[in-house]
Backbone as a ProteinNet text record, in pm:
[ID]
protein_1_A
[PRIMARY]
MVFLSDVPGILQDPEDEESIIPTITVDEVDSLIEHNIITGGMAPKIKSAEAALRSGVNKVHIIDGRIKHSLMLEIFTDTGIGTEIVRQRKSNG
[TERTIARY]
591.4	566.2	573.9	632.5	648.6	598.5	516.6	476.1	546.9	623.7	683.5	589.3	558.6	464	523.2	444	488.5	412.5	362.5	299.1	358.7	349.2	412.7	351.8	229.7	157.2	9.3	-72.2	-214.9	-234	-297.8	-315.8	-459.4	-475.9	-608.7	-669.8	-587.5	-629.2	-536.6	-586.2	-500.3	-426.1	-473.7	-408.8	-297.1	-283.1	-185.3	-92.7	29	123.3	172.7	141.2	176.6	71	-39.8	-150.8	-142.5	-21.1	-0.7	-67.5	-138.3	-192.8	-84.9	-21.1	94.2	61.2	-55.3	-92	-242	-278.5	-418.3	-422.9	-539.1	-556.5	-628	-615	-680.8	-832.1	-886.7	-1031.7	-1077.6	-985.1	-1020.4	-1019.5	-966.6	-949.1	-1080.1	-1182.2	-1308.3	-1370.8	-1363.1	-1418.6	-1343.3	-1211.4	-1132.3	-1160.6	-1185.4	-1224	-1363.5	-1455.5	-1593	-1599.8	-1511.1	-1509.9	-1415.6	-1372.5	-1287.2	-1155.4	-1103.7	-969.7	-869.8	-900.9	-821.2	-896	-832.7	-898.5	-799	-850.1	-767.1	-676.1	-551.1	-453.7	-410.5	-438.4	-401.8	-495	-619.9	-717.4	-672.9	-629.1	-586	-462.1	-372.6	-255	-299.2	-392.1	-436.8	-518.2	-599.2	-673.5	-576.6	-467.8	-364.8	-298.1	-272.7	-214.6	-308.7	-436.6	-537.3	-537.1	-533.8	-532.1	-406.6	-293	-167.4	-174.6	-226.1	-237.9	-332.4	-439.8	-536.1	-479.9	-373.2	-308.9	-183.9	-152.4	-42.1	72.9	79.3	183.4	163.9	272.9	262.2	229.6	294.2	276.6	296.9	230.9	251.6	283.7	383.7	424.2	398.1	342.4	324.5	416.9	519.2	616.4	645	700.6	733.8	870.3	870.1	994.8	1078.8	1025.3	1101.2	1198	1178.4	1262.2	1384.7	1501.5	1626.4	1624.6	1658.2	1665.4	1528.9	1420.4	1286.5	1263.4	1313.1	1292.5	1359.7	1482.9	1553.1	1484.1	1437.9	1371	1241.3	1170.7	1044.7	1068.8	1158.1	1177	1262.3	1365.2	1462.5	1452.5	1341.7	1321.4	1191.9	1181.4	1062.4	938.2	953.8	837.3	806.3	905.5	882.6	850	824.4	793.6	666	609	490.5	376.1	295.9	183	208.4	188.2	193.4	51.5	25.5	-104.4	-79.1	-151.3	-131.1	-262.8	-252.3	-374.9	-459.8	-394.8	-465.5	-366.2	-418.1	-331.9	-279.7	-157.1	-99.5	-171.2	-200.2	-264.3	-160	-202.2	-111.3	-118.9	-34.2	-29.5	-57.5
124.7	-16.6	-61.3	-179.4	-230.9	-374.5	-402.4	-538.2	-578.7	-685.5	-741.3	-848	-841.1	-933.9	-990.8	-1070.7	-1123.4	-1057.4	-937.2	-852.3	-712.5	-629.7	-497.8	-397.6	-421.1	-328.7	-352.9	-253.8	-264.4	-231.8	-323.5	-308.6	-269.7	-171.1	-132.9	-251	-320.2	-439.1	-553.3	-653.8	-761.9	-837.7	-827.1	-894.5	-810.1	-684.8	-593.1	-539.1	-595.5	-553.3	-410.1	-348.5	-208.2	-112.8	-165.6	-80.1	-49.9	-32.8	-5.4	126.1	122.7	244.2	294.4	408.6	451.3	491.6	553.6	601.9	586	537.6	540.1	591.8	639.4	681.4	570.5	575	476	479.2	595.2	607.6	544	513.8	451.8	298.9	241.4	96.1	21.3	54.7	-19.5	-13.3	102.7	116.5	28.9	23.5	-58.9	-207.4	-247.3	-386.3	-412.7	-320	-334.4	-344.5	-271.4	-271.3	-377.7	-471.1	-582.9	-540.9	-424.9	-384	-455	-457.1	-529.6	-659.9	-772.9	-902.7	-1005.3	-1123.6	-1237.7	-1209	-1253.9	-1239.6	-1096.5	-1006.6	-866.3	-801.7	-845.1	-781.8	-785.3	-900.1	-897.1	-810.4	-804.7	-717.4	-572.1	-534	-394.9	-361.1	-454	-429.3	-414.1	-491.2	-474.4	-338.8	-297.1	-164.6	-56	-72.4	24.4	34.1	-79.6	-79.8	-11.4	-37.4	25.4	176.8	222.5	366.6	432.3	366.7	422.3	418	340.3	330.5	417.3	493.8	587.4	570.4	461	446.4	555.8	614.4	725.7	683.5	575.1	528.8	379.8	314.7	172.8	155.3	73.6	46.6	-99.5	-123.4	-258.6	-267.7	-354.8	-361.4	-506.8	-522.9	-653.8	-698.1	-797.3	-847.8	-925.9	-955.3	-1028.3	-937.5	-806.3	-710.1	-677.7	-688.4	-657.8	-513.1	-493.8	-361	-291.8	-368.5	-308.7	-215.7	-252.4	-168.2	-32.7	-32.8	94.1	176.3	111.1	182.9	248.3	182.6	238.6	352.7	330.6	425.8	546.3	524.1	629.7	694.4	674.6	745.6	825.2	927.8	1012.9	940.6	853.3	787.9	653.6	584	452.4	350.3	224.6	120.5	44.3	68.9	-4.9	89.9	51.8	134.5	181.2	309	358.4	389.1	356.2	385.5	489.4	599.1	711.1	743.1	817.7	857.5	950.1	1050.5	1143.1	1199.5	1243.5	1300.5	1435.1	1464.3	1595.5	1699.2	1813	1919.7	1993.7	2048.7	2123.5	2271.2	2312.8	2454.6	2477.4
892.8	890.9	745.9	723.6	587.6	580.4	480	448.3	319.7	325.1	204.1	152.2	24.2	-35.2	-163.6	-233.1	-362.2	-477.2	-450	-551.4	-537.2	-642.9	-639.7	-542.6	-499.1	-412.6	-434.8	-401.9	-430.1	-577.7	-648.8	-792.7	-825.5	-911.5	-960.2	-1034.6	-1113.9	-1188.5	-1148.6	-1076.4	-1028.2	-1139	-1262.2	-1375.2	-1436.5	-1392.2	-1450.7	-1342.2	-1334.7	-1230.8	-1248.6	-1360.5	-1383.4	-1327.6	-1276.7	-1231.1	-1080.9	-1031.4	-889.3	-850.9	-740.1	-681.1	-585	-613.6	-533.4	-389.8	-369.3	-235.9	-215.7	-97.2	-55	88.5	127.4	266.4	342.1	472	556.4	535.9	504.4	482.7	351.1	259.9	131.7	137.9	244.6	254.5	236.4	313.4	306.5	167.6	103	-31.5	-131.3	-120.2	-211.3	-189.9	-66.6	-39.4	-96.1	-72.2	-120.2	-272.2	-341.9	-488.2	-546	-462.6	-504.5	-568.3	-526.5	-566.7	-474.4	-345.6	-247.1	-218.8	-252.9	-237.1	-183.4	-156.6	-119.5	-2.1	-13.5	93.6	120.2	26.3	47.9	150.4	157.8	248	394.3	449.9	589.7	612.7	514.5	527.5	538	450.9	447.3	571.7	620.5	744.5	862	863.3	967.2	955.2	831.4	807.8	857.1	828.7	874.2	1026.7	1094.5	1241.4	1294.4	1230.7	1273.7	1257.1	1144.5	1120.3	1220.6	1251.4	1347.9	1490.7	1510.9	1642.7	1654.7	1550.3	1562	1464.5	1389	1287.9	1183.1	1134.7	1039.7	897.8	850.2	712.7	709.2	616.1	592.3	444.3	415.8	277.9	246	128.5	75.7	-44.5	-37	-145.7	-183	-300.2	-355.1	-304.7	-217.1	-161	-259.1	-377.4	-479.5	-554.3	-542.4	-614.2	-529.9	-591.1	-523	-473.7	-349.1	-284.8	-276	-274.3	-274.8	-156	-40.1	77.9	58.5	10.2	-11.9	-120.8	-227.4	-335.7	-288.5	-199.3	-149.1	-50.1	43.9	152.9	112.1	30.2	3.8	-133.6	-204.4	-330.3	-321.8	-403.6	-401.7	-452.1	-550.8	-609.5	-546.1	-493.7	-435.9	-543.1	-499.4	-596.1	-561.3	-447.3	-404	-375.3	-276.9	-233.6	-91.5	-67.4	69.4	113.7	240	300	407.9	399.4	491.2	561.6	669.6	741.1	656.7	598.6	509.5	409.6	297.4	192.3	236.5	194.2	222.7	139.2	199.4	125.3	42.5	-69.7	-157.6	-122.3	-31.9	-1.2	135.2
[MASK]
+++++++++++++++++++++++++++++++++++++++++++++++++++++++++++++++++++++++++++++++++++++++++++++

């Protein structure tokens, strides 16, 4: 699932577009809202993403629709350009 927005993704600091959080888990959503990391219009998008993940969607991407080819950059590159929300982090090993 992909949300196109007018911001680069979930930002650690809303005033700094370079502070993108590349990956969060569904279990981190409420804490990020509580700590005012996710605010305003981003909160309903993220709550919808959380509901989708809990209903079986594998991953949700929040990307900046203002960037040319943003969907391809997020989906088809290793690093992506926005924030992905996953059910749980992959274990190392």
